Each structure stands twice: as C-alpha cells, then as structure tokens.
PDB file with one MODEL, atoms N, CA, C and O in Angstrom:
MODEL        1
ATOM      1  N   MET A   1      95.185  68.390 134.589  1.00  0.00           N
ATOM      2  CA  MET A   1      96.389  68.803 133.916  1.00  0.00           C
ATOM      3  C   MET A   1      97.142  69.743 134.848  1.00  0.00           C
ATOM      4  O   MET A   1      96.550  70.647 135.438  1.00  0.00           O
ATOM      5  N   ASP A   2      98.422  69.532 134.975  1.00  0.00           N
ATOM      6  CA  ASP A   2      99.254  70.305 135.884  1.00  0.00           C
ATOM      7  C   ASP A   2     100.208  71.174 135.072  1.00  0.00           C
ATOM      8  O   ASP A   2     100.908  70.675 134.192  1.00  0.00           O
ATOM      9  N   ILE A   3     100.238  72.469 135.365  1.00  0.00           N
ATOM     10  CA  ILE A   3     101.078  73.405 134.606  1.00  0.00           C
ATOM     11  C   ILE A   3     102.543  72.998 134.633  1.00  0.00           C
ATOM     12  O   ILE A   3     103.252  73.187 133.644  1.00  0.00           O
ATOM     13  N   GLU A   4     103.008  72.441 135.751  1.00  0.00           N
ATOM     14  CA  GLU A   4     104.407  72.050 135.847  1.00  0.00           C
ATOM     15  C   GLU A   4     104.740  70.886 134.916  1.00  0.00           C
ATOM     16  O   GLU A   4     105.897  70.717 134.532  1.00  0.00           O
ATOM     17  N   SER A   5     103.749  70.087 134.550  1.00  0.00           N
ATOM     18  CA  SER A   5     104.018  68.937 133.694  1.00  0.00           C
ATOM     19  C   SER A   5     104.084  69.314 132.218  1.00  0.00           C
ATOM     20  O   SER A   5     104.504  68.503 131.392  1.00  0.00           O
ATOM     21  N   LEU A   6     103.676  70.525 131.880  1.00  0.00           N
ATOM     22  CA  LEU A   6     103.721  70.947 130.486  1.00  0.00           C
ATOM     23  C   LEU A   6     105.118  71.459 130.140  1.00  0.00           C
ATOM     24  O   LEU A   6     105.711  72.213 130.911  1.00  0.00           O
ATOM     25  N   PRO A   7     105.642  71.054 128.987  1.00  0.00           N
ATOM     26  CA  PRO A   7     106.977  71.518 128.596  1.00  0.00           C
ATOM     27  C   PRO A   7     106.956  72.883 127.910  1.00  0.00           C
ATOM     28  O   PRO A   7     107.934  73.270 127.270  1.00  0.00           O
ATOM     29  N   PHE A   8     105.853  73.610 128.039  1.00  0.00           N
ATOM     30  CA  PHE A   8     105.701  74.908 127.397  1.00  0.00           C
ATOM     31  C   PHE A   8     104.728  75.746 128.200  1.00  0.00           C
ATOM     32  O   PHE A   8     103.957  75.225 129.005  1.00  0.00           O
ATOM     33  N   SER A   9     104.772  77.052 127.972  1.00  0.00           N
ATOM     34  CA  SER A   9     103.843  77.943 128.665  1.00  0.00           C
ATOM     35  C   SER A   9     102.544  78.035 127.872  1.00  0.00           C
ATOM     36  O   SER A   9     102.487  77.632 126.711  1.00  0.00           O
ATOM     37  N   ALA A  10     101.512  78.563 128.503  1.00  0.00           N
ATOM     38  CA  ALA A  10     100.230  78.742 127.818  1.00  0.00           C
ATOM     39  C   ALA A  10     100.397  79.653 126.609  1.00  0.00           C
ATOM     40  O   ALA A  10      99.803  79.402 125.561  1.00  0.00           O
ATOM     41  N   LEU A  11     101.193  80.702 126.741  1.00  0.00           N
ATOM     42  CA  LEU A  11     101.402  81.623 125.624  1.00  0.00           C
ATOM     43  C   LEU A  11     102.150  80.935 124.485  1.00  0.00           C
ATOM     44  O   LEU A  11     101.825  81.155 123.318  1.00  0.00           O
ATOM     45  N   GLU A  12     103.145  80.106 124.802  1.00  0.00           N
ATOM     46  CA  GLU A  12     103.868  79.374 123.761  1.00  0.00           C
ATOM     47  C   GLU A  12     102.934  78.416 123.030  1.00  0.00           C
ATOM     48  O   GLU A  12     103.016  78.284 121.809  1.00  0.00           O
ATOM     49  N   LEU A  13     102.055  77.752 123.759  1.00  0.00           N
ATOM     50  CA  LEU A  13     101.089  76.854 123.136  1.00  0.00           C
ATOM     51  C   LEU A  13     100.131  77.640 122.255  1.00  0.00           C
ATOM     52  O   LEU A  13      99.800  77.205 121.152  1.00  0.00           O
ATOM     53  N   ALA A  14      99.689  78.783 122.731  1.00  0.00           N
ATOM     54  CA  ALA A  14      98.783  79.624 121.951  1.00  0.00           C
ATOM     55  C   ALA A  14      99.446  80.066 120.652  1.00  0.00           C
ATOM     56  O   ALA A  14      98.831  80.008 119.588  1.00  0.00           O
ATOM     57  N   GLU A  15     100.683  80.502 120.735  1.00  0.00           N
ATOM     58  CA  GLU A  15     101.408  80.944 119.543  1.00  0.00           C
ATOM     59  C   GLU A  15     101.572  79.795 118.555  1.00  0.00           C
ATOM     60  O   GLU A  15     101.350  79.974 117.357  1.00  0.00           O
ATOM     61  N   ALA A  16     101.953  78.631 119.037  1.00  0.00           N
ATOM     62  CA  ALA A  16     102.153  77.482 118.161  1.00  0.00           C
ATOM     63  C   ALA A  16     100.839  77.029 117.547  1.00  0.00           C
ATOM     64  O   ALA A  16     100.800  76.638 116.380  1.00  0.00           O
ATOM     65  N   SER A  17      99.776  77.078 118.314  1.00  0.00           N
ATOM     66  CA  SER A  17      98.474  76.634 117.838  1.00  0.00           C
ATOM     67  C   SER A  17      97.930  77.547 116.749  1.00  0.00           C
ATOM     68  O   SER A  17      97.307  77.074 115.799  1.00  0.00           O
ATOM     69  N   ALA A  18      98.155  78.833 116.877  1.00  0.00           N
ATOM     70  CA  ALA A  18      97.630  79.799 115.915  1.00  0.00           C
ATOM     71  C   ALA A  18      98.568  80.008 114.730  1.00  0.00           C
ATOM     72  O   ALA A  18      98.183  80.651 113.753  1.00  0.00           O
ATOM     73  N   ALA A  19      99.777  79.484 114.792  1.00  0.00           N
ATOM     74  CA  ALA A  19     100.782  79.750 113.765  1.00  0.00           C
ATOM     75  C   ALA A  19     100.401  79.191 112.396  1.00  0.00           C
ATOM     76  O   ALA A  19     100.800  79.748 111.374  1.00  0.00           O
ATOM     77  N   HIS A  20      99.639  78.108 112.360  1.00  0.00           N
ATOM     78  CA  HIS A  20      99.305  77.475 111.090  1.00  0.00           C
ATOM     79  C   HIS A  20      98.243  78.232 110.309  1.00  0.00           C
ATOM     80  O   HIS A  20      98.077  77.994 109.112  1.00  0.00           O
ATOM     81  N   SER A  21      97.527  79.129 110.952  1.00  0.00           N
ATOM     82  CA  SER A  21      96.450  79.849 110.292  1.00  0.00           C
ATOM     83  C   SER A  21      96.871  81.285 109.995  1.00  0.00           C
ATOM     84  O   SER A  21      98.013  81.677 110.233  1.00  0.00           O
ATOM     85  N   ALA A  22      95.938  82.045 109.480  1.00  0.00           N
ATOM     86  CA  ALA A  22      96.205  83.445 109.144  1.00  0.00           C
ATOM     87  C   ALA A  22      96.720  84.190 110.371  1.00  0.00           C
ATOM     88  O   ALA A  22      96.423  83.806 111.502  1.00  0.00           O
ATOM     89  N   PRO A  23      97.483  85.241 110.154  1.00  0.00           N
ATOM     90  CA  PRO A  23      97.973  86.019 111.306  1.00  0.00           C
ATOM     91  C   PRO A  23      96.820  86.428 112.216  1.00  0.00           C
ATOM     92  O   PRO A  23      95.764  86.849 111.743  1.00  0.00           O
ATOM     93  N   ARG A  24      97.025  86.302 113.502  1.00  0.00           N
ATOM     94  CA  ARG A  24      95.985  86.590 114.487  1.00  0.00           C
ATOM     95  C   ARG A  24      96.323  87.850 115.256  1.00  0.00           C
ATOM     96  O   ARG A  24      97.489  88.193 115.446  1.00  0.00           O
ATOM     97  N   SER A  25      95.280  88.529 115.693  1.00  0.00           N
ATOM     98  CA  SER A  25      95.468  89.756 116.461  1.00  0.00           C
ATOM     99  C   SER A  25      95.981  89.442 117.862  1.00  0.00           C
ATOM    100  O   SER A  25      95.907  88.309 118.337  1.00  0.00           O
ATOM    101  N   PHE A  26      96.496  90.466 118.495  1.00  0.00           N
ATOM    102  CA  PHE A  26      96.961  90.316 119.870  1.00  0.00           C
ATOM    103  C   PHE A  26      95.814  89.872 120.774  1.00  0.00           C
ATOM    104  O   PHE A  26      96.011  89.014 121.634  1.00  0.00           O
ATOM    105  N   GLN A  27      94.618  90.440 120.597  1.00  0.00           N
ATOM    106  CA  GLN A  27      93.476  90.080 121.441  1.00  0.00           C
ATOM    107  C   GLN A  27      93.097  88.613 121.258  1.00  0.00           C
ATOM    108  O   GLN A  27      92.741  87.942 122.226  1.00  0.00           O
ATOM    109  N   TYR A  28      93.172  88.109 120.024  1.00  0.00           N
ATOM    110  CA  TYR A  28      92.887  86.698 119.763  1.00  0.00           C
ATOM    111  C   TYR A  28      93.883  85.819 120.516  1.00  0.00           C
ATOM    112  O   TYR A  28      93.494  84.882 121.214  1.00  0.00           O
ATOM    113  N   ARG A  29      95.164  86.128 120.369  1.00  0.00           N
ATOM    114  CA  ARG A  29      96.199  85.335 121.039  1.00  0.00           C
ATOM    115  C   ARG A  29      96.083  85.443 122.550  1.00  0.00           C
ATOM    116  O   ARG A  29      96.342  84.474 123.264  1.00  0.00           O
ATOM    117  N   LEU A  30      95.694  86.615 123.044  1.00  0.00           N
ATOM    118  CA  LEU A  30      95.502  86.802 124.478  1.00  0.00           C
ATOM    119  C   LEU A  30      94.354  85.926 124.989  1.00  0.00           C
ATOM    120  O   LEU A  30      94.474  85.299 126.042  1.00  0.00           O
ATOM    121  N   GLY A  31      93.246  85.880 124.250  1.00  0.00           N
ATOM    122  CA  GLY A  31      92.117  85.031 124.633  1.00  0.00           C
ATOM    123  C   GLY A  31      92.482  83.557 124.618  1.00  0.00           C
ATOM    124  O   GLY A  31      92.089  82.804 125.509  1.00  0.00           O
ATOM    125  N   LEU A  32      93.226  83.151 123.613  1.00  0.00           N
ATOM    126  CA  LEU A  32      93.673  81.761 123.508  1.00  0.00           C
ATOM    127  C   LEU A  32      94.581  81.398 124.679  1.00  0.00           C
ATOM    128  O   LEU A  32      94.393  80.363 125.319  1.00  0.00           O
ATOM    129  N   ALA A  33      95.551  82.239 124.952  1.00  0.00           N
ATOM    130  CA  ALA A  33      96.472  81.976 126.065  1.00  0.00           C
ATOM    131  C   ALA A  33      95.748  82.008 127.406  1.00  0.00           C
ATOM    132  O   ALA A  33      96.041  81.200 128.288  1.00  0.00           O
ATOM    133  N   ALA A  34      94.799  82.938 127.569  1.00  0.00           N
ATOM    134  CA  ALA A  34      94.059  83.039 128.832  1.00  0.00           C
ATOM    135  C   ALA A  34      93.255  81.769 129.085  1.00  0.00           C
ATOM    136  O   ALA A  34      93.224  81.270 130.209  1.00  0.00           O
ATOM    137  N   ARG A  35      92.606  81.243 128.048  1.00  0.00           N
ATOM    138  CA  ARG A  35      91.789  80.038 128.218  1.00  0.00           C
ATOM    139  C   ARG A  35      92.656  78.835 128.578  1.00  0.00           C
ATOM    140  O   ARG A  35      92.294  78.046 129.450  1.00  0.00           O
ATOM    141  N   ILE A  36      93.785  78.695 127.917  1.00  0.00           N
ATOM    142  CA  ILE A  36      94.679  77.579 128.222  1.00  0.00           C
ATOM    143  C   ILE A  36      95.238  77.726 129.632  1.00  0.00           C
ATOM    144  O   ILE A  36      95.313  76.750 130.379  1.00  0.00           O
ATOM    145  N   ASP A  37      95.629  78.940 129.994  1.00  0.00           N
ATOM    146  CA  ASP A  37      96.155  79.192 131.335  1.00  0.00           C
ATOM    147  C   ASP A  37      95.107  78.879 132.399  1.00  0.00           C
ATOM    148  O   ASP A  37      95.429  78.305 133.439  1.00  0.00           O
ATOM    149  N   GLU A  38      93.855  79.255 132.142  1.00  0.00           N
ATOM    150  CA  GLU A  38      92.778  78.946 133.095  1.00  0.00           C
ATOM    151  C   GLU A  38      92.634  77.443 133.281  1.00  0.00           C
ATOM    152  O   GLU A  38      92.423  76.968 134.397  1.00  0.00           O
ATOM    153  N   ARG A  39      92.747  76.703 132.197  1.00  0.00           N
ATOM    154  CA  ARG A  39      92.577  75.250 132.273  1.00  0.00           C
ATOM    155  C   ARG A  39      93.697  74.602 133.068  1.00  0.00           C
ATOM    156  O   ARG A  39      93.444  73.780 133.949  1.00  0.00           O
ATOM    157  N   VAL A  40      94.927  74.968 132.761  1.00  0.00           N
ATOM    158  CA  VAL A  40      96.031  74.297 133.438  1.00  0.00           C
ATOM    159  C   VAL A  40      96.180  74.745 134.881  1.00  0.00           C
ATOM    160  O   VAL A  40      96.632  73.966 135.720  1.00  0.00           O
ATOM    161  N   SER A  41      95.812  75.982 135.191  1.00  0.00           N
ATOM    162  CA  SER A  41      95.920  76.459 136.576  1.00  0.00           C
ATOM    163  C   SER A  41      94.617  76.257 137.341  1.00  0.00           C
ATOM    164  O   SER A  41      94.563  76.469 138.552  1.00  0.00           O
ATOM    165  N   GLN A  42      93.562  75.845 136.627  1.00  0.00           N
ATOM    166  CA  GLN A  42      92.239  75.594 137.192  1.00  0.00           C
ATOM    167  C   GLN A  42      91.703  76.800 137.954  1.00  0.00           C
ATOM    168  O   GLN A  42      91.099  76.658 139.017  1.00  0.00           O
ATOM    169  N   CYS A  43      91.933  77.985 137.400  1.00  0.00           N
ATOM    170  CA  CYS A  43      91.385  79.202 137.999  1.00  0.00           C
ATOM    171  C   CYS A  43      90.078  79.562 137.295  1.00  0.00           C
ATOM    172  O   CYS A  43      89.751  78.996 136.252  1.00  0.00           O
ATOM    173  N   GLN A  44      89.353  80.486 137.858  1.00  0.00           N
ATOM    174  CA  GLN A  44      88.072  80.900 137.297  1.00  0.00           C
ATOM    175  C   GLN A  44      88.274  81.760 136.052  1.00  0.00           C
ATOM    176  O   GLN A  44      89.342  82.333 135.836  1.00  0.00           O
ATOM    177  N   CYS A  45      87.238  81.832 135.254  1.00  0.00           N
ATOM    178  CA  CYS A  45      87.248  82.614 134.023  1.00  0.00           C
ATOM    179  C   CYS A  45      87.544  84.082 134.314  1.00  0.00           C
ATOM    180  O   CYS A  45      86.929  84.694 135.188  1.00  0.00           O
ATOM    181  N   LYS A  46      88.479  84.623 133.579  1.00  0.00           N
ATOM    182  CA  LYS A  46      88.838  86.029 133.723  1.00  0.00           C
ATOM    183  C   LYS A  46      87.980  86.865 132.777  1.00  0.00           C
ATOM    184  O   LYS A  46      87.625  86.412 131.689  1.00  0.00           O
ATOM    185  N   ALA A  47      87.652  88.070 133.189  1.00  0.00           N
ATOM    186  CA  ALA A  47      86.885  88.970 132.328  1.00  0.00           C
ATOM    187  C   ALA A  47      87.743  89.396 131.142  1.00  0.00           C
ATOM    188  O   ALA A  47      88.959  89.549 131.261  1.00  0.00           O
ATOM    189  N   ALA A  48      87.100  89.583 130.012  1.00  0.00           N
ATOM    190  CA  ALA A  48      87.816  90.053 128.829  1.00  0.00           C
ATOM    191  C   ALA A  48      88.368  91.448 129.094  1.00  0.00           C
ATOM    192  O   ALA A  48      87.706  92.270 129.728  1.00  0.00           O
ATOM    193  N   PRO A  49      89.580  91.720 128.611  1.00  0.00           N
ATOM    194  CA  PRO A  49      90.197  93.021 128.859  1.00  0.00           C
ATOM    195  C   PRO A  49      89.711  94.119 127.916  1.00  0.00           C
ATOM    196  O   PRO A  49      90.348  95.166 127.802  1.00  0.00           O
ATOM    197  N   CYS A  50      88.589  93.887 127.243  1.00  0.00           N
ATOM    198  CA  CYS A  50      88.061  94.884 126.314  1.00  0.00           C
ATOM    199  C   CYS A  50      86.534  94.908 126.412  1.00  0.00           C
ATOM    200  O   CYS A  50      85.921  93.989 126.955  1.00  0.00           O
ATOM    201  N   ASP A  51      85.943  95.957 125.887  1.00  0.00           N
ATOM    202  CA  ASP A  51      84.499  96.159 125.999  1.00  0.00           C
ATOM    203  C   ASP A  51      83.719  95.221 125.087  1.00  0.00           C
ATOM    204  O   ASP A  51      84.094  95.036 123.930  1.00  0.00           O
ATOM    205  N   PRO A  52      82.622  94.618 125.598  1.00  0.00           N
ATOM    206  CA  PRO A  52      81.767  93.772 124.764  1.00  0.00           C
ATOM    207  C   PRO A  52      81.234  94.555 123.563  1.00  0.00           C
ATOM    208  O   PRO A  52      80.983  95.757 123.651  1.00  0.00           O
ATOM    209  N   GLY A  53      81.067  93.864 122.460  1.00  0.00           N
ATOM    210  CA  GLY A  53      80.536  94.480 121.254  1.00  0.00           C
ATOM    211  C   GLY A  53      81.592  95.098 120.356  1.00  0.00           C
ATOM    212  O   GLY A  53      81.270  95.615 119.287  1.00  0.00           O
ATOM    213  N   THR A  54      82.838  95.052 120.774  1.00  0.00           N
ATOM    214  CA  THR A  54      83.917  95.602 119.953  1.00  0.00           C
ATOM    215  C   THR A  54      84.605  94.482 119.180  1.00  0.00           C
ATOM    216  O   THR A  54      84.472  93.307 119.522  1.00  0.00           O
ATOM    217  N   ALA A  55      85.328  94.852 118.153  1.00  0.00           N
ATOM    218  CA  ALA A  55      86.080  93.867 117.377  1.00  0.00           C
ATOM    219  C   ALA A  55      87.131  93.187 118.252  1.00  0.00           C
ATOM    220  O   ALA A  55      87.406  91.998 118.094  1.00  0.00           O
ATOM    221  N   GLU A  56      87.711  93.948 119.171  1.00  0.00           N
ATOM    222  CA  GLU A  56      88.715  93.379 120.067  1.00  0.00           C
ATOM    223  C   GLU A  56      88.108  92.295 120.954  1.00  0.00           C
ATOM    224  O   GLU A  56      88.721  91.253 121.182  1.00  0.00           O
ATOM    225  N   HIS A  57      86.899  92.550 121.453  1.00  0.00           N
ATOM    226  CA  HIS A  57      86.219  91.569 122.301  1.00  0.00           C
ATOM    227  C   HIS A  57      85.882  90.320 121.495  1.00  0.00           C
ATOM    228  O   HIS A  57      86.052  89.200 121.976  1.00  0.00           O
ATOM    229  N   ASP A  58      85.407  90.517 120.273  1.00  0.00           N
ATOM    230  CA  ASP A  58      85.090  89.376 119.414  1.00  0.00           C
ATOM    231  C   ASP A  58      86.332  88.526 119.151  1.00  0.00           C
ATOM    232  O   ASP A  58      86.266  87.297 119.172  1.00  0.00           O
ATOM    233  N   ALA A  59      87.463  89.187 118.905  1.00  0.00           N
ATOM    234  CA  ALA A  59      88.710  88.457 118.668  1.00  0.00           C
ATOM    235  C   ALA A  59      89.139  87.705 119.922  1.00  0.00           C
ATOM    236  O   ALA A  59      89.588  86.562 119.836  1.00  0.00           O
ATOM    237  N   TYR A  60      89.005  88.336 121.083  1.00  0.00           N
ATOM    238  CA  TYR A  60      89.359  87.697 122.352  1.00  0.00           C
ATOM    239  C   TYR A  60      88.501  86.447 122.559  1.00  0.00           C
ATOM    240  O   TYR A  60      89.016  85.392 122.927  1.00  0.00           O
ATOM    241  N   GLN A  61      87.190  86.569 122.322  1.00  0.00           N
ATOM    242  CA  GLN A  61      86.286  85.427 122.493  1.00  0.00           C
ATOM    243  C   GLN A  61      86.600  84.319 121.494  1.00  0.00           C
ATOM    244  O   GLN A  61      86.535  83.138 121.835  1.00  0.00           O
ATOM    245  N   ALA A  62      86.940  84.692 120.262  1.00  0.00           N
ATOM    246  CA  ALA A  62      87.311  83.685 119.263  1.00  0.00           C
ATOM    247  C   ALA A  62      88.573  82.944 119.702  1.00  0.00           C
ATOM    248  O   ALA A  62      88.688  81.735 119.503  1.00  0.00           O
ATOM    249  N   GLY A  63      89.506  83.662 120.292  1.00  0.00           N
ATOM    250  CA  GLY A  63      90.712  83.023 120.821  1.00  0.00           C
ATOM    251  C   GLY A  63      90.390  82.051 121.940  1.00  0.00           C
ATOM    252  O   GLY A  63      90.975  80.970 122.012  1.00  0.00           O
ATOM    253  N   ARG A  64      89.464  82.427 122.816  1.00  0.00           N
ATOM    254  CA  ARG A  64      89.048  81.533 123.906  1.00  0.00           C
ATOM    255  C   ARG A  64      88.403  80.263 123.342  1.00  0.00           C
ATOM    256  O   ARG A  64      88.641  79.164 123.843  1.00  0.00           O
ATOM    257  N   GLU A  65      87.585  80.422 122.295  1.00  0.00           N
ATOM    258  CA  GLU A  65      86.958  79.253 121.673  1.00  0.00           C
ATOM    259  C   GLU A  65      88.019  78.333 121.074  1.00  0.00           C
ATOM    260  O   GLU A  65      87.915  77.111 121.181  1.00  0.00           O
ATOM    261  N   HIS A  66      89.029  78.911 120.448  1.00  0.00           N
ATOM    262  CA  HIS A  66      90.135  78.109 119.925  1.00  0.00           C
ATOM    263  C   HIS A  66      90.838  77.402 121.079  1.00  0.00           C
ATOM    264  O   HIS A  66      91.240  76.245 120.951  1.00  0.00           O
ATOM    265  N   GLY A  67      90.986  78.094 122.198  1.00  0.00           N
ATOM    266  CA  GLY A  67      91.578  77.491 123.392  1.00  0.00           C
ATOM    267  C   GLY A  67      90.811  76.266 123.849  1.00  0.00           C
ATOM    268  O   GLY A  67      91.409  75.275 124.269  1.00  0.00           O
ATOM    269  N   ASN A  68      89.488  76.330 123.770  1.00  0.00           N
ATOM    270  CA  ASN A  68      88.671  75.169 124.142  1.00  0.00           C
ATOM    271  C   ASN A  68      88.992  73.975 123.252  1.00  0.00           C
ATOM    272  O   ASN A  68      89.090  72.846 123.733  1.00  0.00           O
ATOM    273  N   ARG A  69      89.157  74.223 121.956  1.00  0.00           N
ATOM    274  CA  ARG A  69      89.485  73.126 121.036  1.00  0.00           C
ATOM    275  C   ARG A  69      90.876  72.561 121.319  1.00  0.00           C
ATOM    276  O   ARG A  69      91.080  71.349 121.250  1.00  0.00           O
ATOM    277  N   VAL A  70      91.829  73.432 121.636  1.00  0.00           N
ATOM    278  CA  VAL A  70      93.182  72.971 121.980  1.00  0.00           C
ATOM    279  C   VAL A  70      93.130  72.101 123.232  1.00  0.00           C
ATOM    280  O   VAL A  70      93.778  71.055 123.292  1.00  0.00           O
ATOM    281  N   ILE A  71      92.365  72.529 124.225  1.00  0.00           N
ATOM    282  CA  ILE A  71      92.241  71.777 125.476  1.00  0.00           C
ATOM    283  C   ILE A  71      91.619  70.408 125.223  1.00  0.00           C
ATOM    284  O   ILE A  71      92.075  69.406 125.773  1.00  0.00           O
ATOM    285  N   GLU A  72      90.578  70.362 124.389  1.00  0.00           N
ATOM    286  CA  GLU A  72      89.957  69.082 124.058  1.00  0.00           C
ATOM    287  C   GLU A  72      90.976  68.150 123.405  1.00  0.00           C
ATOM    288  O   GLU A  72      91.018  66.957 123.707  1.00  0.00           O
ATOM    289  N   LEU A  73      91.794  68.699 122.510  1.00  0.00           N
ATOM    290  CA  LEU A  73      92.819  67.892 121.855  1.00  0.00           C
ATOM    291  C   LEU A  73      93.835  67.379 122.867  1.00  0.00           C
ATOM    292  O   LEU A  73      94.173  66.195 122.860  1.00  0.00           O
ATOM    293  N   LEU A  74      94.324  68.255 123.735  1.00  0.00           N
ATOM    294  CA  LEU A  74      95.294  67.833 124.748  1.00  0.00           C
ATOM    295  C   LEU A  74      94.698  66.785 125.685  1.00  0.00           C
ATOM    296  O   LEU A  74      95.372  65.820 126.047  1.00  0.00           O
ATOM    297  N   ASP A  75      93.440  66.971 126.077  1.00  0.00           N
ATOM    298  CA  ASP A  75      92.787  65.998 126.951  1.00  0.00           C
ATOM    299  C   ASP A  75      92.656  64.642 126.268  1.00  0.00           C
ATOM    300  O   ASP A  75      92.787  63.603 126.915  1.00  0.00           O
ATOM    301  N   SER A  76      92.396  64.649 124.959  1.00  0.00           N
ATOM    302  CA  SER A  76      92.247  63.381 124.243  1.00  0.00           C
ATOM    303  C   SER A  76      93.575  62.631 124.143  1.00  0.00           C
ATOM    304  O   SER A  76      93.589  61.417 123.944  1.00  0.00           O
ATOM    305  N   LEU A  77      94.683  63.345 124.279  1.00  0.00           N
ATOM    306  CA  LEU A  77      96.003  62.714 124.208  1.00  0.00           C
ATOM    307  C   LEU A  77      96.470  62.165 125.545  1.00  0.00           C
ATOM    308  O   LEU A  77      97.463  61.440 125.606  1.00  0.00           O
ATOM    309  N   GLN A  78      95.761  62.505 126.617  1.00  0.00           N
ATOM    310  CA  GLN A  78      96.117  62.015 127.948  1.00  0.00           C
ATOM    311  C   GLN A  78      95.766  60.530 128.049  1.00  0.00           C
ATOM    312  O   GLN A  78      94.807  60.086 127.417  1.00  0.00           O
ATOM    313  N   PRO A  79      96.516  59.757 128.826  1.00  0.00           N
ATOM    314  CA  PRO A  79      96.163  58.348 129.022  1.00  0.00           C
ATOM    315  C   PRO A  79      94.727  58.233 129.539  1.00  0.00           C
ATOM    316  O   PRO A  79      94.345  58.898 130.501  1.00  0.00           O
ATOM    317  N   GLY A  80      93.954  57.391 128.894  1.00  0.00           N
ATOM    318  CA  GLY A  80      92.556  57.214 129.280  1.00  0.00           C
ATOM    319  C   GLY A  80      91.655  58.291 128.718  1.00  0.00           C
ATOM    320  O   GLY A  80      90.477  58.345 129.072  1.00  0.00           O
ATOM    321  N   GLY A  81      92.177  59.163 127.840  1.00  0.00           N
ATOM    322  CA  GLY A  81      91.422  60.296 127.289  1.00  0.00           C
ATOM    323  C   GLY A  81      90.613  59.972 126.106  1.00  0.00           C
ATOM    324  O   GLY A  81      89.939  60.846 125.560  1.00  0.00           O
TER     325      GLY A  81
ENDMDL
END
C-alpha cells in the first residue's frame, strides 16, 4: 500500500473509522492513526507516547488493535485481496 495512492491521511482514516462508535480518547485515536501510518509508510513500530500500565497506554494499544482491523479490511479490498 502506498501513502500517495490513498485519498486521505492516516489521521483522517482513523477519525472516520472511530466515528461510528462511542467517543474515543486522544490516545486511542493517536494509536489508531500511528498503526495505519506505519502500515502505509512501512516504517517500524513506534513506541507508545505514554507509560505502560496506564489508562492512556491501554487506550493507545486499543487504538493500534483497531488499526490492525482497519488494515485487514483495506487489504481485503485490494485487487487479489
């Protein structure tokens, strides 16, 4: 997947993806956007911007997990997916 071929940014996709559910925290949306950005730019996993064991870290990780599901969906829509 090439970032230039997407008609939206990772953050826009994250916002749209989370919009249908309950309001999400900034850390959740940040984790979701970070995971999507990593996939499209094919960069390595970035460290969470918060301390492990905190609610913020849990929200960030939950956002990343949602990002994985979004990526699976996008991959399934690709030709041959």
